C-alpha positions as CSV (number, residue, x, y, z in Angstrom):
1,M,60.1,84.7,-59.8
2,F,57.3,86.7,-61.5
3,G,57.0,84.3,-64.4
4,E,58.3,86.8,-66.9
5,K,61.8,87.3,-68.5
6,D,61.8,91.1,-68.2
7,T,59.2,92.0,-65.6
8,S,58.1,95.6,-65.0
9,Y,58.3,95.0,-61.2
10,I,62.1,95.1,-61.3
11,V,63.7,98.2,-62.7
12,I,67.3,97.9,-61.6
13,D,68.3,97.3,-65.3
14,E,66.6,100.6,-66.3
15,M,68.4,102.4,-63.5
16,V,71.8,101.0,-64.5
17,G,71.2,101.9,-68.2
18,F,70.2,105.4,-67.3
19,Q,73.3,105.8,-65.2
20,W,75.4,104.9,-68.2
21,T,73.4,107.4,-70.2
22,M,74.3,110.2,-67.8
23,F,78.0,109.2,-67.4
24,L,80.1,112.4,-67.8
25,V,77.0,114.6,-68.3
26,T,76.3,117.5,-66.0
27,P,72.9,116.6,-64.3
28,T,70.8,119.7,-65.0
29,V,67.1,119.3,-65.4
30,L,67.3,119.7,-69.1
31,H,70.1,117.1,-69.4
32,V,68.2,114.6,-67.2
33,F,65.2,115.0,-69.4
34,I,67.1,114.6,-72.7
35,G,69.1,111.7,-71.2
36,F,65.9,109.9,-70.3
37,I,64.5,110.4,-73.8
38,L,67.7,109.2,-75.4
39,F,67.9,106.2,-73.2
40,R,64.4,105.1,-73.8
41,L,64.9,105.6,-77.6
42,F,68.0,103.4,-77.6
43,D,66.3,100.9,-75.2
44,I,63.4,100.5,-77.6
45,L,65.5,100.3,-80.8
46,K,67.8,97.7,-79.3
47,I,70.7,98.5,-81.7
48,F,73.1,95.6,-82.1
49,P,74.4,94.1,-79.9
50,A,71.8,95.0,-77.3
51,G,69.0,92.9,-78.7
52,Y,71.4,90.0,-79.3
53,F,72.6,90.1,-75.7
54,Q,69.0,90.1,-74.4
55,R,68.1,87.1,-76.5
56,K,71.3,85.1,-75.9
57,L,72.5,85.6,-72.4
58,P,70.9,83.4,-69.7
59,G,68.5,84.6,-66.9
60,G,68.5,88.2,-66.1
61,Y,72.0,88.9,-67.5
62,G,70.6,89.6,-71.0
63,V,67.9,91.8,-69.6
64,V,70.4,93.9,-67.7
65,I,73.2,94.0,-70.4
66,D,70.8,95.2,-73.1
67,D,70.0,98.2,-71.0
68,V,73.7,98.8,-70.3
69,V,74.4,98.7,-74.1
70,A,71.5,101.1,-74.8
71,G,72.8,103.4,-72.0
72,M,76.3,103.4,-73.7
73,Y,74.8,104.2,-77.1
74,A,72.7,107.0,-75.5
75,N,75.7,108.4,-73.7
76,I,77.8,108.6,-76.9
77,A,74.9,110.3,-78.7
78,F,74.3,112.6,-75.8
79,L,78.0,113.6,-75.4
80,L,78.2,114.3,-79.1
81,T,75.0,116.4,-79.0
82,I,76.4,118.4,-76.1
83,K,79.7,118.9,-77.9
84,F,78.4,119.9,-81.3
85,W,75.1,121.6,-80.4
86,G,76.2,123.1,-77.1
87,I,73.2,121.9,-75.1
């Protein structure tokens, strides 16, 4: 529609990924800030299979699924951080 595969005009994929990041995390101001940073980090790094899904899945599916995977990785890292560092 906009002539781009992952246009910046549509952010539903980012919202879904961030919701995965915050799954089971108490939404304090600090946690939301840390969750956002972690999600962006994993979204940029595109650790396997996130980048693979983005390249291989048709249409907008890959664009959304790569953010879901990034959100899951960020959630795991965040929950481990909370458990072991007591944030």
